C-alpha positions as CSV (number, residue, x, y, z in Angstrom):
1,X,0.2,-30.3,7.5
2,X,-1.8,-27.6,5.7
3,X,-0.1,-24.2,5.0
4,X,-1.3,-20.7,4.3
5,X,1.2,-18.4,2.5
6,X,1.5,-14.7,1.8
7,X,4.0,-13.5,-0.8
8,X,4.9,-9.8,-1.0
9,X,7.2,-8.6,-3.8
10,X,9.5,-5.8,-2.8
11,X,12.1,-3.8,-4.7
12,X,15.0,-5.9,-3.6
13,X,13.6,-9.1,-1.9
14,X,10.4,-11.1,-2.3
15,X,9.0,-12.0,1.1
16,X,7.2,-15.2,1.9
17,X,5.5,-15.8,5.2
18,X,4.1,-19.3,5.9
19,X,1.6,-20.2,8.6
20,X,0.9,-23.9,9.5
21,X,-2.1,-25.4,11.2
22,X,-0.6,-24.7,14.6
23,X,-0.3,-21.0,13.9
24,X,3.5,-21.2,13.7
25,X,4.9,-18.6,11.2
26,X,8.2,-18.7,9.4
27,X,9.6,-16.1,7.0
28,X,11.7,-16.7,3.9
29,X,13.3,-14.3,1.4
30,X,14.5,-14.5,-2.2
31,X,15.8,-11.9,-4.5
32,X,13.2,-10.1,-6.6
33,X,13.3,-10.7,-10.3
34,X,12.3,-7.4,-12.0
35,X,10.5,-7.9,-15.3
36,X,9.7,-11.5,-14.4
37,X,8.1,-11.3,-11.0
38,X,6.4,-14.6,-11.3
39,X,9.8,-16.3,-11.3
40,X,10.7,-14.6,-8.0
41,X,7.3,-15.7,-6.7
42,X,8.0,-19.4,-7.5
43,X,11.7,-19.1,-6.3
44,X,10.7,-18.0,-2.9
45,X,8.2,-20.8,-2.6
46,X,11.1,-23.2,-3.3
47,X,13.1,-21.5,-0.6
48,X,10.3,-22.0,1.8
49,X,9.9,-25.7,0.8
50,X,13.6,-26.2,1.4
51,X,13.2,-24.6,4.8
52,X,10.6,-27.2,5.7
53,X,12.6,-30.0,4.3
54,X,10.1,-30.7,1.5
55,X,10.4,-30.9,-2.2
56,X,8.7,-28.1,-4.2
57,X,6.0,-30.4,-5.4
58,X,5.2,-31.8,-1.9
59,X,5.1,-28.3,-0.4
60,X,2.8,-27.0,-3.1
61,X,0.3,-29.8,-2.5
62,X,0.2,-28.9,1.2
63,X,-0.7,-25.2,0.6
64,X,-4.4,-24.4,1.0
65,X,-4.1,-20.7,0.3
66,X,-1.7,-18.1,-1.2
67,X,-2.4,-14.4,-0.7
68,X,-0.2,-12.0,-2.8
69,X,0.6,-8.3,-2.8
70,X,1.5,-7.3,-6.3
71,X,3.6,-4.3,-7.5
72,X,3.0,-4.9,-11.2
73,X,0.4,-2.2,-11.7
74,X,2.1,0.3,-9.4
75,X,5.4,-0.1,-11.3
76,X,3.7,0.3,-14.6
77,X,2.1,3.6,-13.5
78,X,5.2,5.0,-11.8
79,X,7.5,4.1,-14.7
80,X,4.8,5.3,-17.2
81,X,4.9,1.9,-19.0
82,X,1.2,1.4,-19.4
83,X,-0.7,0.4,-22.6
84,X,-2.1,2.9,-25.2
85,X,-5.6,3.9,-24.0
86,X,-8.4,5.5,-26.0
87,X,-11.0,7.6,-24.1
88,X,-14.6,8.3,-25.1
89,X,-16.3,11.3,-23.5
90,X,-19.6,13.2,-23.9
91,X,-19.5,15.7,-26.7
92,X,-18.4,19.2,-25.5
93,X,-16.5,17.8,-22.5
94,X,-13.3,16.5,-24.1
95,X,-11.1,18.4,-21.6
96,X,-12.2,16.7,-18.3
97,X,-8.7,15.1,-17.9
98,X,-7.0,18.3,-19.0
99,X,-8.8,20.6,-16.5
100,X,-8.9,18.0,-13.7
101,X,-10.3,19.6,-10.5
102,X,-8.3,22.8,-10.7
103,X,-6.0,21.7,-7.9
104,X,-4.0,24.4,-6.2
105,X,-0.2,24.0,-6.3
106,X,2.3,25.4,-3.8
107,X,2.0,29.1,-3.3
108,X,5.5,29.7,-4.7
109,X,5.4,27.2,-7.5
110,X,4.3,29.7,-10.1
111,X,6.5,28.5,-12.9
112,X,5.1,25.0,-13.2
113,X,4.3,23.7,-16.6
114,X,0.7,22.6,-16.9
115,X,0.8,18.8,-16.8
116,X,-0.3,16.7,-19.8
117,X,-3.6,14.8,-19.4
118,X,-3.4,11.1,-18.6
119,X,-4.9,10.3,-22.0
120,X,-3.5,12.5,-24.8
121,X,-6.0,14.7,-26.7
122,X,-5.5,12.8,-30.0
123,X,-6.7,9.6,-28.2
124,X,-9.7,11.3,-26.7
125,X,-12.9,11.1,-28.7
126,X,-16.4,12.4,-28.0
127,X,-19.8,11.1,-28.8
128,X,-23.2,13.0,-29.0
129,X,-25.9,12.1,-26.5
130,X,-26.7,13.4,-23.0
131,X,-28.1,12.1,-19.7
132,X,-29.0,14.7,-17.1
133,X,-28.4,14.6,-13.3
134,X,-31.8,13.0,-12.8
135,X,-31.0,10.2,-15.2
136,X,-33.3,11.5,-18.0
137,X,-32.1,11.2,-21.6
138,X,-31.9,14.7,-23.0
139,X,-30.4,13.6,-26.3
140,X,-30.0,10.1,-27.7
141,X,-26.6,8.5,-28.0
142,X,-25.1,8.8,-31.5
143,X,-24.2,5.2,-32.5
144,X,-22.4,6.5,-35.6
145,X,-20.1,8.6,-33.4
146,X,-19.2,5.5,-31.4
147,X,-18.5,3.5,-34.5
148,X,-16.4,6.4,-35.9
149,X,-14.4,6.5,-32.6
150,X,-13.9,2.7,-32.8
151,X,-12.5,3.0,-36.4
152,X,-10.1,5.7,-35.3
153,X,-8.9,3.8,-32.3
154,X,-8.3,0.8,-34.6
155,X,-6.1,2.9,-36.8
156,X,-4.2,4.3,-33.8
157,X,-3.4,0.9,-32.3
158,X,-5.3,1.5,-29.1
159,X,-4.9,-1.5,-26.6
160,X,-7.7,-0.6,-24.1
161,X,-10.6,1.8,-24.0
162,X,-12.1,3.9,-21.2
163,X,-15.6,5.3,-21.4
164,X,-16.8,8.2,-19.2
165,X,-20.1,9.8,-20.1
166,X,-21.8,12.5,-18.0
167,X,-24.2,11.2,-15.2
168,X,-23.7,7.6,-16.1
169,X,-23.8,6.9,-12.4
170,X,-27.4,7.8,-12.4
171,X,-28.4,6.2,-15.7
172,X,-25.7,4.0,-17.3
173,X,-27.7,3.2,-20.5
174,X,-25.4,5.2,-22.8
175,X,-22.2,3.8,-21.4
176,X,-23.5,0.2,-21.7
177,X,-24.6,0.9,-25.3
178,X,-21.1,2.2,-26.1
179,X,-19.5,-1.0,-24.7
180,X,-21.8,-3.2,-26.7
181,X,-20.8,-1.4,-29.9
182,X,-17.1,-1.4,-29.1
183,X,-17.2,-5.2,-28.3
184,X,-18.5,-5.7,-31.8
185,X,-16.2,-3.3,-33.6
186,X,-13.0,-4.0,-31.6
187,X,-13.3,-7.6,-30.3
188,X,-10.6,-8.5,-27.7
189,X,-10.0,-4.9,-26.7
190,X,-10.8,-4.4,-23.0
191,X,-13.4,-1.7,-22.2
192,X,-13.7,0.0,-18.8
193,X,-16.9,1.9,-18.0
194,X,-16.6,4.7,-15.5
195,X,-19.9,4.0,-13.7
196,X,-18.7,0.4,-13.0
197,X,-15.2,1.1,-11.9
198,X,-15.9,4.2,-9.7
199,X,-19.5,5.1,-9.3
200,X,-19.3,8.7,-7.9
201,X,-20.7,12.0,-9.1
202,X,-17.4,13.8,-9.7
203,X,-16.6,13.5,-13.4
204,X,-12.8,13.8,-13.1
205,X,-12.3,11.2,-10.4
206,X,-14.7,8.8,-12.1
207,X,-13.1,9.2,-15.5
208,X,-9.5,9.2,-14.4
209,X,-10.2,6.0,-12.5
210,X,-11.6,4.5,-15.7
211,X,-8.6,5.7,-17.7
212,X,-6.0,4.3,-15.2
213,X,-7.9,1.0,-14.9
214,X,-8.0,0.6,-18.7
215,X,-4.3,1.5,-19.0
216,X,-3.2,-1.3,-16.7
217,X,-5.9,-3.9,-17.6
218,X,-3.9,-5.9,-20.1
219,X,-0.7,-5.7,-17.9
220,X,-2.5,-7.0,-14.7
221,X,-4.4,-9.6,-16.7
222,X,-1.2,-10.9,-18.3
223,X,0.6,-11.0,-15.0
224,X,-2.2,-12.9,-13.3
225,X,-2.4,-15.4,-16.2
226,X,1.4,-15.9,-16.0
227,X,1.3,-16.4,-12.3
228,X,-1.6,-18.8,-12.4
229,X,0.1,-20.8,-15.2
230,X,3.4,-21.0,-13.2
231,X,1.5,-22.2,-10.1
232,X,-0.4,-24.7,-12.1
233,X,2.9,-26.1,-13.4
234,X,4.2,-26.4,-9.9
235,X,1.1,-28.4,-8.8
236,X,-0.6,-25.8,-6.7
237,X,-4.3,-26.6,-6.4
238,X,-5.3,-24.2,-3.5
239,X,-6.9,-20.8,-3.6
240,X,-5.0,-17.6,-4.8
241,X,-6.1,-14.2,-3.5
242,X,-4.6,-10.8,-4.4
243,X,-4.2,-7.8,-2.2
244,X,-6.2,-4.7,-3.0
245,X,-5.6,-1.0,-2.1
246,X,-8.4,-0.9,0.5
247,X,-6.6,-3.2,2.9
248,X,-7.9,-6.6,2.1
249,X,-7.9,-9.4,-0.5
250,X,-9.8,-10.1,-3.7
251,X,-10.4,-13.2,-5.8
252,X,-8.6,-13.3,-9.1
253,X,-11.7,-12.8,-11.2
254,X,-12.6,-9.6,-9.3
255,X,-9.1,-8.2,-9.7
256,X,-9.2,-8.9,-13.4
257,X,-12.5,-7.0,-13.6
258,X,-11.1,-4.1,-11.5
259,X,-7.3,-4.0,-11.9
260,X,-7.1,-0.5,-10.6
261,X,-7.6,-1.9,-7.1
262,X,-4.2,-3.6,-7.3
263,X,-2.4,-0.2,-7.5
264,X,-0.3,0.4,-4.4
265,X,-1.8,-2.7,-2.8
266,X,1.3,-4.2,-1.3
267,X,2.1,-1.2,1.1
268,X,-1.5,-1.3,2.4
269,X,-0.9,-4.6,4.1
270,X,1.6,-3.2,6.6
271,X,-1.0,-1.0,8.5
272,X,-3.3,-4.1,8.5
273,X,-0.5,-6.0,10.3
274,X,0.0,-3.1,12.8
275,X,-3.8,-3.1,13.5
276,X,-3.5,-6.8,14.7
277,X,-0.2,-6.4,16.5
278,X,-1.1,-3.5,18.8
279,X,-4.1,-2.2,20.7
280,X,-2.7,1.3,20.7
281,X,-5.2,3.9,19.4
282,X,-2.8,6.0,17.4
283,X,-0.1,4.1,15.5
284,X,2.6,5.1,12.9
285,X,3.7,2.4,10.6
286,X,7.1,2.8,8.8
287,X,8.1,0.1,6.3
288,X,11.7,0.5,5.0
289,X,12.5,-1.9,2.2
290,X,15.1,-2.0,-0.5
291,X,13.9,1.0,-2.6
292,X,11.3,2.9,-0.6
293,X,10.1,3.9,2.8
294,X,6.3,3.6,3.2
295,X,4.6,5.3,6.0
296,X,1.0,5.2,7.2
297,X,-1.0,6.0,10.3
298,X,-3.9,4.6,12.3
299,X,-6.2,6.8,14.3
300,X,-8.5,5.6,17.0
301,X,-7.3,2.1,16.0
302,X,-8.8,2.6,12.5
303,X,-7.2,2.4,9.1
304,X,-7.2,5.8,7.3
305,X,-8.6,5.6,3.8
306,X,-7.9,8.6,1.5
307,X,-9.8,9.6,-1.7
308,X,-6.9,11.8,-2.8
309,X,-4.0,9.5,-3.6
310,X,-1.9,10.7,-6.6
311,X,-0.1,9.0,-9.5
312,X,2.3,11.7,-10.8
313,X,0.0,14.7,-11.5
314,X,-3.3,12.7,-11.5
315,X,-5.6,11.4,-8.8
316,X,-5.9,7.7,-8.6
317,X,-9.7,8.4,-8.5
318,X,-10.6,5.6,-6.1
319,X,-10.2,5.4,-2.3
320,X,-7.1,3.6,-0.9
321,X,-5.4,3.1,2.4
322,X,-3.4,6.2,3.1
323,X,0.2,5.2,2.6
324,X,2.9,7.7,1.6
325,X,6.2,6.7,0.0
326,X,9.6,8.2,-0.4
327,X,12.8,7.0,-2.1
328,X,14.6,6.0,1.1
329,X,15.4,2.3,1.3
330,X,18.4,0.1,2.0
331,X,19.3,0.3,-1.7
332,X,19.0,4.1,-1.9
333,X,22.1,5.5,-3.5
334,X,24.2,8.3,-1.8
335,X,25.9,11.0,-3.8
336,X,27.3,14.5,-3.4
337,X,25.5,17.1,-5.5
338,X,27.0,20.0,-7.4
339,X,26.7,22.2,-4.3
340,X,28.8,19.8,-2.2
341,X,25.8,18.5,-0.2
342,X,25.2,14.9,0.5
343,X,22.0,13.4,-0.9
344,X,20.5,10.0,-0.4
345,X,18.0,8.6,-2.9
346,X,15.5,8.5,-4.4
347,X,17.5,6.6,-7.0
348,X,18.0,3.0,-5.8
349,X,20.4,0.1,-6.7
350,X,17.3,-2.1,-6.5
351,X,17.6,-5.9,-6.7
352,X,20.0,-5.8,-9.7
353,X,22.8,-5.0,-9.2
354,X,21.9,-4.1,-5.6
355,X,24.2,-2.4,-3.0
356,X,27.9,-2.7,-3.6
357,X,28.3,-5.1,-0.7
358,X,26.1,-7.7,-2.5
359,X,29.0,-8.3,-4.8
360,X,26.7,-8.4,-7.9
361,X,28.3,-5.5,-9.8
362,X,27.0,-2.5,-7.9
363,X,29.7,0.1,-7.2
364,X,27.7,3.1,-5.9
365,X,27.4,3.6,-2.1
366,X,24.0,2.8,-0.6
367,X,22.4,2.9,2.8
368,X,23.1,-0.8,3.3
369,X,26.8,-0.3,2.5
370,X,26.9,2.5,5.1
371,X,25.3,0.2,7.7
372,X,27.9,-2.5,7.0
373,X,30.7,0.1,7.4
374,X,29.2,1.3,10.6
375,X,29.2,-2.2,12.0
376,X,25.5,-2.4,12.5
377,X,25.0,-5.0,9.9
378,X,27.1,-8.2,10.2
379,X,28.2,-9.2,6.7
380,X,28.5,-12.8,7.8
381,X,24.9,-13.0,9.2
382,X,22.9,-11.3,6.4
383,X,19.6,-13.3,5.9
384,X,20.9,-15.6,8.7
385,X,24.2,-16.2,6.9
386,X,22.5,-17.4,3.7
387,X,23.9,-14.4,1.8
388,X,27.4,-13.2,2.5
389,X,28.0,-9.5,2.2
390,X,31.4,-8.1,1.2
391,X,32.6,-5.5,3.6
392,X,35.6,-4.5,1.4
393,X,33.2,-3.5,-1.4
394,X,31.0,-1.5,0.9
395,X,34.1,0.3,2.2
396,X,35.3,1.1,-1.3
397,X,31.9,2.5,-2.2
398,X,31.6,4.7,0.9
399,X,35.2,5.9,0.4
400,X,33.9,7.8,-2.7
401,X,31.6,9.9,-0.5
402,X,34.4,10.3,2.2
403,X,36.8,11.7,-0.5
404,X,34.2,14.1,-1.8
405,X,33.3,15.4,1.6
406,X,36.8,15.3,3.1
407,X,35.9,13.1,6.1
408,X,36.8,9.7,7.3
409,X,35.1,6.5,6.0
410,X,33.1,6.1,9.2
411,X,32.0,9.7,9.2
412,X,30.8,9.4,5.6
413,X,28.9,6.2,6.5
414,X,27.2,7.9,9.4
415,X,26.4,10.9,7.2
416,X,24.6,8.6,4.8
417,X,22.8,6.8,7.7
418,X,21.6,10.0,9.3
419,X,20.6,11.7,6.0
420,X,18.5,8.7,5.2
421,X,16.9,9.0,8.7
422,X,16.0,12.6,8.1
423,X,14.4,11.8,4.8
424,X,12.2,9.2,6.5
425,X,11.4,11.6,9.4
426,X,10.2,14.1,6.8
427,X,7.8,11.5,5.4
428,X,6.5,10.7,8.9
429,X,5.9,14.4,9.5
430,X,4.0,14.7,6.3
431,X,1.4,12.2,7.5
432,X,1.4,13.4,11.1
433,X,2.5,17.0,11.8
434,X,1.0,18.3,8.6
435,X,-2.2,16.5,9.3
436,X,-2.4,18.2,12.7
437,X,-1.2,15.1,14.6
438,X,1.6,15.1,17.1
439,X,3.8,12.0,16.4
440,X,4.9,12.0,20.1
441,X,1.4,10.8,20.9
442,X,1.7,7.8,18.6
443,X,3.1,4.3,18.9
444,X,5.5,3.4,16.1
445,X,5.5,-0.1,14.4
446,X,8.5,-1.0,12.3
447,X,8.2,-2.9,9.0
448,X,10.6,-3.9,6.3
449,X,14.1,-5.3,6.6
450,X,15.9,-2.1,7.4
451,X,13.6,0.0,9.7
452,X,14.9,-1.4,13.0
453,X,18.4,-0.2,12.1
454,X,17.2,3.4,11.8
455,X,14.2,3.7,14.1
456,X,16.3,4.6,17.3
457,X,17.6,7.8,15.8
458,X,14.3,8.6,14.1
459,X,12.5,8.1,17.4
460,X,14.8,10.6,19.2
461,X,14.3,13.2,16.4
462,X,10.5,12.8,16.5
463,X,10.3,12.6,20.2
464,X,8.6,9.2,20.2
465,X,8.2,7.4,23.5
466,X,7.5,3.8,22.4
467,X,8.0,1.7,19.3
468,X,7.7,-2.0,18.3
469,X,10.1,-4.2,16.3
470,X,7.8,-7.1,15.3
471,X,9.2,-10.6,15.1
472,X,8.3,-10.7,11.4
473,X,9.2,-7.1,10.8
474,X,11.1,-7.9,7.6
475,X,7.9,-9.3,6.2
476,X,5.4,-7.0,7.9
477,X,3.3,-6.5,4.7
478,X,3.3,-10.3,4.1
479,X,2.2,-10.8,7.7
480,X,-0.6,-8.3,7.0
481,X,-1.6,-10.4,4.0
482,X,-1.8,-13.6,6.1
483,X,-4.2,-12.0,8.6
484,X,-6.2,-9.7,6.3
485,X,-9.9,-10.0,5.5
486,X,-11.4,-10.3,2.1
487,X,-12.6,-6.8,1.3
488,X,-14.5,-4.9,-1.4
489,X,-16.0,-1.4,-1.6
490,X,-19.2,-0.4,-3.4
491,X,-20.8,3.0,-3.8
492,X,-24.0,4.5,-5.2
493,X,-24.9,8.1,-6.0
494,X,-28.0,9.6,-4.4
495,X,-28.2,13.3,-3.7
496,X,-30.4,14.3,-0.8
497,X,-30.2,16.6,2.2
498,X,-31.4,17.0,5.8
499,X,-33.8,19.6,4.5
500,X,-35.7,17.0,2.5
501,X,-34.3,13.6,3.3
502,X,-35.2,10.9,0.8
503,X,-35.5,7.9,3.1
504,X,-36.9,5.6,0.4
505,X,-34.2,6.5,-2.1
506,X,-31.4,6.0,0.5
507,X,-32.7,2.6,1.6
508,X,-33.0,1.5,-2.0
509,X,-29.4,2.5,-2.6
510,X,-28.2,0.8,0.6
511,X,-30.2,-2.4,-0.4
512,X,-28.4,-2.5,-3.8
513,X,-25.0,-1.9,-2.1
514,X,-25.6,-4.6,0.4
515,X,-26.7,-7.1,-2.3
516,X,-23.6,-6.3,-4.3
517,X,-21.4,-6.8,-1.3
518,X,-23.1,-10.0,-0.4
519,X,-22.6,-11.3,-3.9
520,X,-18.9,-10.4,-3.8
521,X,-18.4,-12.3,-0.5
522,X,-20.5,-15.3,-1.7
523,X,-18.3,-15.5,-4.9
524,X,-15.2,-15.4,-2.7
525,X,-16.5,-18.3,-0.7
526,X,-17.2,-16.5,2.6
527,X,-19.8,-18.1,4.8
528,X,-22.8,-15.9,5.7
529,X,-21.8,-15.9,9.4
530,X,-18.3,-14.5,8.5
531,X,-19.7,-11.6,6.5
532,X,-19.9,-8.0,7.9
533,X,-20.7,-4.7,6.3
534,X,-19.6,-1.1,7.1
535,X,-21.5,1.9,5.8
536,X,-20.5,5.5,5.1
537,X,-21.7,8.5,3.2
538,X,-20.1,11.4,1.3
539,X,-21.4,14.6,2.7
540,X,-20.9,18.4,2.5
541,X,-22.4,21.6,3.7
542,X,-24.6,23.2,1.1
543,X,-22.5,25.2,-1.5
544,X,-19.3,23.5,-0.4
545,X,-17.2,22.2,-3.3
546,X,-16.0,18.9,-1.8
547,X,-17.3,16.1,0.3
548,X,-15.9,14.2,3.3
549,X,-16.5,10.6,4.1
550,X,-18.5,9.8,7.3
551,X,-19.1,6.3,8.7
552,X,-22.5,5.5,10.2
553,X,-24.4,2.5,11.6
554,X,-27.3,1.0,9.6
555,X,-28.9,-2.0,11.2
556,X,-29.7,-4.6,8.5
557,X,-28.7,-1.9,5.9
558,X,-31.8,0.3,6.6
559,X,-32.1,3.9,7.9
560,X,-35.2,5.7,9.1
561,X,-36.3,9.3,9.6
562,X,-35.3,8.9,13.2
563,X,-31.7,8.2,12.1
564,X,-31.3,11.6,10.3
565,X,-30.2,13.6,13.4
566,X,-27.5,11.0,14.1
567,X,-26.3,11.2,10.5
568,X,-26.2,15.0,10.6
569,X,-24.3,15.0,13.9
570,X,-21.8,12.5,12.7
571,X,-21.1,14.8,9.7
572,X,-20.7,17.8,11.9
573,X,-18.2,16.0,14.2
574,X,-16.2,14.7,11.2
575,X,-16.1,18.1,9.6
576,X,-14.9,19.6,12.9
577,X,-12.3,16.9,13.3
578,X,-10.9,17.6,9.8
579,X,-11.3,21.3,9.5
580,X,-11.7,22.4,13.2
581,X,-15.1,24.1,12.5
582,X,-18.7,23.0,12.3
583,X,-21.8,24.9,11.1
584,X,-24.8,23.4,12.9
585,X,-27.3,25.7,11.2
586,X,-26.2,24.9,7.6
587,X,-27.9,22.4,5.4
588,X,-26.1,19.1,5.1
589,X,-26.1,17.4,1.7
590,X,-25.5,13.7,1.2
591,X,-24.1,13.0,-2.3
592,X,-23.2,9.3,-2.3
593,X,-23.5,6.2,-0.1
594,X,-20.8,3.5,0.3
595,X,-20.5,0.0,1.7
596,X,-17.4,-1.9,2.6
597,X,-18.0,-5.7,2.5
598,X,-15.7,-7.7,4.8
599,X,-15.2,-11.4,4.9
600,X,-13.3,-13.2,7.6
601,X,-11.1,-16.0,6.3
602,X,-10.6,-19.3,8.0
603,X,-7.4,-19.5,10.0
604,X,-6.4,-15.8,9.7
605,X,-6.3,-15.5,13.5
606,X,-4.6,-18.8,14.4
607,X,-1.2,-17.0,14.8
608,X,-2.4,-15.7,18.1
609,X,-2.3,-19.2,19.6
610,X,1.4,-19.4,19.1
611,X,2.9,-17.6,22.1
612,X,6.4,-17.7,23.7
613,X,7.2,-19.2,27.1
614,X,8.4,-16.8,29.8
615,X,12.0,-15.9,30.0
616,X,13.7,-17.8,32.9
617,X,17.0,-16.4,34.1
618,X,19.3,-14.0,32.4
619,X,19.3,-13.7,28.6
620,X,22.2,-15.2,26.7
621,X,24.7,-12.9,25.0
622,X,25.4,-13.9,21.4
623,X,28.5,-11.8,20.8
624,X,30.0,-8.3,21.1
625,X,30.5,-6.1,18.1
626,X,32.1,-2.7,17.5
627,X,29.9,-0.1,15.9
628,X,30.8,3.5,15.1
629,X,29.2,6.1,17.5
630,X,28.9,9.6,16.2
631,X,28.7,11.1,19.7
632,X,32.2,9.9,20.7
633,X,33.6,9.8,17.2
634,X,35.0,6.2,17.6
635,X,34.0,2.6,17.4
636,X,32.6,1.2,20.6
637,X,31.7,-2.4,21.5
638,X,28.1,-3.2,22.2
639,X,26.4,-6.5,23.1
640,X,24.6,-8.5,20.4
641,X,21.5,-10.7,21.2
642,X,19.8,-13.3,19.0
643,X,16.1,-12.7,18.8
644,X,15.2,-16.4,18.4
645,X,16.8,-17.1,21.8
646,X,14.7,-14.5,23.7
647,X,11.5,-15.4,25.5
648,X,8.5,-13.4,26.7
649,X,9.5,-10.8,29.3
650,X,13.2,-10.7,28.3
651,X,14.5,-7.2,28.9
652,X,17.2,-5.4,26.9
653,X,19.0,-2.1,27.6
654,X,20.6,0.0,24.8
655,X,23.0,0.5,23.4
656,X,22.8,-3.0,21.9
657,X,22.0,-4.9,18.8
658,X,19.3,-7.6,18.3
659,X,19.7,-9.9,15.4
660,X,17.2,-12.1,13.6
661,X,17.7,-14.0,10.4
662,X,16.0,-11.3,8.3
663,X,16.8,-8.0,10.2
664,X,19.0,-6.3,12.7
665,X,17.6,-3.9,15.4
666,X,19.8,-1.2,16.9
667,X,18.8,0.2,20.3
668,X,20.5,3.4,21.4
669,X,21.3,4.5,24.9
670,X,18.1,5.1,27.0
671,X,16.1,2.7,24.8
672,X,14.8,-0.1,27.0
673,X,13.3,-3.2,25.2
674,X,11.1,-6.1,26.3
675,X,9.9,-9.1,24.4
676,X,6.1,-9.6,24.4
677,X,4.3,-12.9,24.3
678,X,4.3,-13.1,20.5
679,X,8.1,-12.5,20.2
680,X,7.9,-8.8,19.3
681,X,10.4,-6.3,20.7
682,X,8.6,-3.4,22.4
683,X,10.9,-0.5,23.2
684,X,10.4,2.3,25.7
685,X,12.5,5.4,25.6
686,X,13.5,6.8,29.0
């Protein structure tokens, strides 16, 4: 029986979802192995093999495809553990990464220190030569300057180089010549060209993307090589795809060429899963793992892609699925600050040593310890009983908070629980309320192993009316990987306007984009009938500083003069949607054109064939358990149900607990649940 597998590495656990030829899906978990992620990757495959009663070698031979969401590049950037990068810029413009785009900070943050550039000044070199905005060479490239920069980089021990010359997106000749010289002078040192990694007219975003890509290139390449070697040693002969930050998958060779697309790639898979699980137009996705809570939103049943994601003080430079993260996970550590106030996170116990109740040396109280003390998490049924938690260690850890606050153990545990909830609510409001969206109008989809424990209180705070606890909630990102397309984004710069629309130039750009997208999908092995293309442009009103992205239809990748009014109207509507105003009489400028190449994978929709039979008769009660209720100030007994025993149409009434092998869901009073045909728990709040 052939299997397809997705592995998602989290801060505490590595998730593995396996789909067989019948569309049956199983989830397996294994502790993450920080610093040696490839070991955790192989470990969880062995856990899955055991679950199917197979040897590791036999299981590997049966796997056709593995898709993988990696955190290696994200961790390197967040922890500032990237390689030493040299940067080559046009003479006279050495401060592009210093000046950035002049972003405004908070109105009252007037004592902020100016942040250091991503590449230090002593590692930034300039070369003479100039291309203008029309692609004309105003001054020839100084080859001696390039050789001098290479010699200085050699002496400084540079491990990767980024090149960002002005208007290389219009005429890349100088950047290509720089790389040719660097390859001769510094063989083996990877070189990233800005016009290849992020072809857009804005110098800062193009060059910061090149600098970030260069800084993680050796790290990502090494990880991929280690992973490929480990899989080869295990006898895996199938295909391996890696998740990218635009909500899809890429072949290994493409990821090695553009490693920046691996940054924050894992969390982008959760909204892809929500897109498949629900037909609701507006969806909030909350994914609470061991270290972070990731939140994203879908509008009009479409993924939101942002060009403004940040890494510390710098833009990532490239577009990515809009996912925001806060340090609120099951391993988030609770403490009382100097002012006597309880804080939870962002520091996490991680996978090692983990929460105190794991019994692996952790002693500080975490959110998971609080949930054990409250009675929500059964210490004897964690991961389906495969991992025994130690209640006495959780109690000892929470007692430290109780002593500092002068409250009972249960009150301290609830304080940790609700503080974590409010931290996550703030993250949800950041992506909804502050974007002009009322969360009450949205459907919430839970992801991660811990979200279903906390969603009931969060829903009441936010005023949500409905939410879903997916059957594979604990591996929602991994499920997203199993069903995701192969995706790539291409862009081309061509400045024109509705006052003098360059139809021929636009069609030439679209033709080149479509050819590049077609080549990408062909290399990925996607059949022509499974290829589709989505077009968009970057536009602005004349004299505006920044563009917005606007999707449009282009049959066969061609536009005509007759399409111009539709393009302009689409821009007006998008501008009004974002900024609440439109200026119909202003000139609309088009600055760049984009294409998203999408390839459908064989078997990615087979899960929809695996549905549950209808529930016949009353549902079986698994047990009753006492959990602490803040409203009454005492422990109260609630019914406990086993998710695996529930069939389609089964109805539940809170307060109650629903247990699965990989998560626990807590339904409060007035929360009414029902199992859908795929085994997901859909909850309505009265």
